[in-house]
N, C-alpha and C positions, 0 to 999 in steps of 0.2 A: 504377422508373426515371423520372426526370424529364429531359426534353430542354427546354433553355431558352437564352435568349440570353446571351451572356458580359457583354454591356454594354446598356445602352438607347441607345447611339450606337455610330457607327463609332469606332475607336480614336482617341484624342486625340494630338498631337504631343506629344514628350517636352517637358516642363517648358512647357506652353503659357502663354504671357503672359495669355492671357484669363482664367486663373484667379486673378489678383491682386485682383480685386475680390470682394466677398461673394456677389453674385449669378451670377457665373461660376463660383466656387468651388463653390457649391451645385449647379449644373447639372451640373458634373463629378461631383459626390459622389453625386447621384440617379442619374445615368447608370450608375455603378459598383455600386450596390446589389447587383445580383446575385452580384458577385465578394466582396461584403462579408458578406452575409446567411449564404450556406451554411457557410463554416468557423465564424462565431458561432453556428450551429445545431449544430455538431459533426457535420456531414454530410460523407461524402466526395464529392467532386466532381473531374471531369477536363474540361480544355478541349481541343477537337478542332478542327483547322483543317479548313476545308470549302472554301477558295479565296480568290478575290480579288475585291475591289470595286475596280476599277481598279489601283492598285497597293497597296491597302490590303488586308492580311491579315485575314479573318475567320473564325469559328468558331461553334460551339455548345458549351454547357456541360451536361455529363451529371452527374446527381445522383441517389445512391441512398440506402438506410437506412443505419443505422449499422452499422460492421463490413461492409459490402457492397462494399468498393472492387473486389472480382472482378467485379461487374456493371458498373461503370464501365470497366474495363479490357476487357470483352468487347464492350460496346457500341461503345466507342471505336475497338476494332479492326475492327468491322464497318463503322463509318462512313467510316474511313480507306480501308478496301479497296474501297468504292464511290465514293469522291470523287476530287476532284483533289488530285494529291500537293503537299505543301507544298514550298515553295522559300524559300531564305534571301533576305532582302531586305537590300540594302546602302543602310546609312542615310546615307552620303556622297552617294550619287546622288540623294537626295530634295530 
């Protein structure tokens, strides 16, 4: 079982204008590598909400060995039971 960040940065806004140039796109791409690499390697992963930073939802990513999705679900259940419950975010109020 591997516990890792979901992203190298806090979540980006939807359709960020800053991703229009090459350097900004590269920044977004590199920050999202934890989300890209795991499925590319064929490993099961699960993202679990752990709370908010201000109004921004954050969490952790759980990764296990091949065909061990059960471990991700068990660990995710334990993390959710001990953490802050997730809440819906109203995108219109942001």
